[in-house]
C-alpha positions as CSV (number, residue, x, y, z in Angstrom):
1,X,3.5,-6.6,-28.2
2,X,0.4,-8.6,-27.2
3,X,1.6,-8.3,-23.6
4,X,1.3,-4.5,-23.7
5,X,-1.8,-4.5,-25.9
6,X,-4.0,-6.3,-23.5
7,X,-3.0,-4.2,-20.4
8,X,-6.0,-2.5,-18.7
9,X,-4.8,1.0,-19.3
10,X,-7.6,2.9,-17.6
11,X,-7.2,1.0,-14.3
12,X,-3.4,1.3,-14.5
13,X,-3.7,5.1,-14.9
14,X,-6.0,5.1,-11.9
15,X,-3.5,3.1,-9.9
16,X,-0.6,5.5,-10.9
17,X,-2.7,8.5,-9.9
18,X,-3.8,6.9,-6.6
19,X,-0.3,6.0,-5.6
20,X,1.0,9.4,-6.8
21,X,-1.4,11.0,-4.3
22,X,-0.1,8.6,-1.6
23,X,3.5,9.6,-2.4
24,X,2.5,13.3,-2.4
25,X,1.0,12.9,1.1
26,X,4.0,11.0,2.4
27,X,6.3,13.8,1.1
28,X,4.0,16.5,2.5
29,X,4.1,14.8,5.9
30,X,7.9,14.8,5.6
31,X,7.9,18.6,5.0
32,X,5.7,19.1,8.1
33,X,8.2,17.1,10.1
34,X,11.0,19.1,8.6
35,X,9.4,22.4,9.7
36,X,8.9,21.1,13.3
37,X,12.4,19.6,13.5
38,X,14.3,22.6,12.2
39,X,13.7,24.4,15.5
40,X,15.0,21.5,17.6
41,X,18.6,20.6,18.4
42,X,20.3,18.1,16.1
43,X,17.5,18.2,13.5
44,X,19.7,17.5,10.5
45,X,20.6,14.0,11.4
46,X,17.1,13.0,12.5
47,X,15.5,14.7,9.5
48,X,17.3,12.5,7.0
49,X,16.5,9.4,9.1
50,X,12.8,10.4,9.2
51,X,12.5,11.0,5.5
52,X,14.2,7.7,4.7
53,X,12.0,5.9,7.2
54,X,8.8,7.4,5.7
55,X,9.8,6.5,2.1
56,X,10.8,3.0,3.2
57,X,7.5,2.5,5.1
58,X,5.6,3.6,2.0
59,X,7.6,1.2,-0.2
60,X,7.1,-1.7,2.2
61,X,3.4,-1.0,2.4
62,X,3.2,-1.0,-1.4
63,X,5.0,-4.3,-1.5
64,X,2.7,-5.8,1.1
65,X,-0.5,-4.7,-0.8
66,X,0.9,-6.2,-4.1
67,X,1.8,-9.5,-2.3
68,X,-1.6,-9.7,-0.5
69,X,-3.5,-9.2,-3.7
70,X,-1.6,-11.7,-5.8
71,X,-1.3,-14.4,-3.1
72,X,-3.2,-17.6,-3.9
73,X,-6.5,-17.7,-1.9
74,X,-5.9,-21.4,-1.2
75,X,-2.8,-20.6,0.8
76,X,-4.7,-17.9,2.8
77,X,-7.7,-20.2,3.3
78,X,-5.4,-23.1,4.5
79,X,-3.6,-20.7,6.9
80,X,-6.9,-19.5,8.5
81,X,-8.5,-22.9,8.6
82,X,-5.5,-24.4,10.5
83,X,-5.4,-21.3,12.7
84,X,-9.1,-21.4,13.7
85,X,-9.3,-25.1,14.6
86,X,-8.8,-24.3,18.3
87,X,-11.5,-22.5,20.3
88,X,-8.8,-20.5,22.1
89,X,-7.3,-19.3,18.8
90,X,-10.7,-18.5,17.4
91,X,-11.7,-16.5,20.5
92,X,-8.4,-14.5,20.5
93,X,-8.8,-13.8,16.7
94,X,-12.3,-12.4,17.4
95,X,-11.0,-10.2,20.2
96,X,-8.0,-9.0,18.1
97,X,-10.3,-8.4,15.2
98,X,-12.7,-6.3,17.3
99,X,-9.8,-4.3,18.7
100,X,-8.5,-3.5,15.2
101,X,-12.0,-2.6,14.1
102,X,-12.3,-0.1,16.8
103,X,-8.9,1.4,15.9
104,X,-10.0,1.6,12.2
105,X,-13.2,3.3,13.1
106,X,-11.4,5.7,15.5
107,X,-8.8,6.7,12.9
108,X,-11.1,6.5,9.8
109,X,-9.4,9.5,8.1
110,X,-6.1,7.5,8.0
111,X,-7.7,4.2,7.0
112,X,-9.8,5.7,4.2
113,X,-6.5,6.4,2.3
114,X,-5.4,2.9,2.9
115,X,-8.7,1.5,1.7
116,X,-8.5,3.6,-1.5
117,X,-5.0,2.2,-2.2
118,X,-6.2,-1.3,-1.7
119,X,-9.3,-0.8,-3.9
120,X,-7.3,0.7,-6.8
121,X,-4.8,-2.2,-6.6
122,X,-7.6,-4.7,-6.4
123,X,-9.2,-3.2,-9.5
124,X,-6.0,-3.6,-11.4
125,X,-5.5,-7.1,-10.1
126,X,-9.0,-8.1,-11.3
127,X,-8.4,-6.6,-14.7
128,X,-5.1,-8.3,-15.0
129,X,-6.6,-11.6,-14.0
130,X,-9.4,-11.1,-16.6
131,X,-6.8,-10.4,-19.2
132,X,-5.1,-13.7,-18.6
133,X,-1.9,-12.6,-16.8
134,X,-0.3,-15.1,-14.4
135,X,0.1,-14.4,-10.7
136,X,3.7,-13.4,-11.0
137,X,3.1,-11.2,-14.0
138,X,0.3,-9.5,-12.1
139,X,2.5,-9.0,-9.1
140,X,5.3,-7.5,-11.2
141,X,2.9,-5.1,-13.0
142,X,1.2,-4.1,-9.7
143,X,4.5,-3.5,-8.0
144,X,6.1,-1.6,-10.9
145,X,3.1,0.7,-11.5
146,X,2.5,1.3,-7.8
147,X,6.2,2.2,-7.1
148,X,6.2,4.4,-10.2
149,X,3.2,6.3,-9.0
150,X,4.6,6.6,-5.5
151,X,7.9,7.9,-6.8
152,X,6.2,10.4,-9.1
153,X,4.1,11.7,-6.2
154,X,7.2,12.2,-4.0
155,X,9.1,13.9,-6.8
156,X,6.2,16.1,-7.7
157,X,5.7,17.3,-4.2
158,X,9.5,18.0,-3.8
159,X,9.7,19.8,-7.1
160,X,6.7,22.1,-6.4
């Protein structure tokens, strides 16, 4: 009972709501594709493939956010320090980083949604860390709550 009692409920509800909106947007995008594919030839087979692909991409994205937020920072720091020992690798990292920065600025309306998802998950991760949960417990809670919100958003959009 102590496990549930010390959960940060306010940030968990924010996370459910945020990922619910994400699921709603993915489902709405699927409906837009459905309307455009209905008029084309062979739309039934490709429609089910596209809807499965959108849902799978959303689920993988949620898993990656949860993993990135619960990964130990020493592992990340060791990876980057070994990667940046060479001048060539450091230069290519700067060029690739600048390229991705331009892409993010160009498509800011897409990346704003991604940043909101990351910010909500980071808030829950910090609250769970403050409450004394281990990394694996925090990962499980983040993943479960995020997938629940994502599923609720998809089901709500399909229902209404």
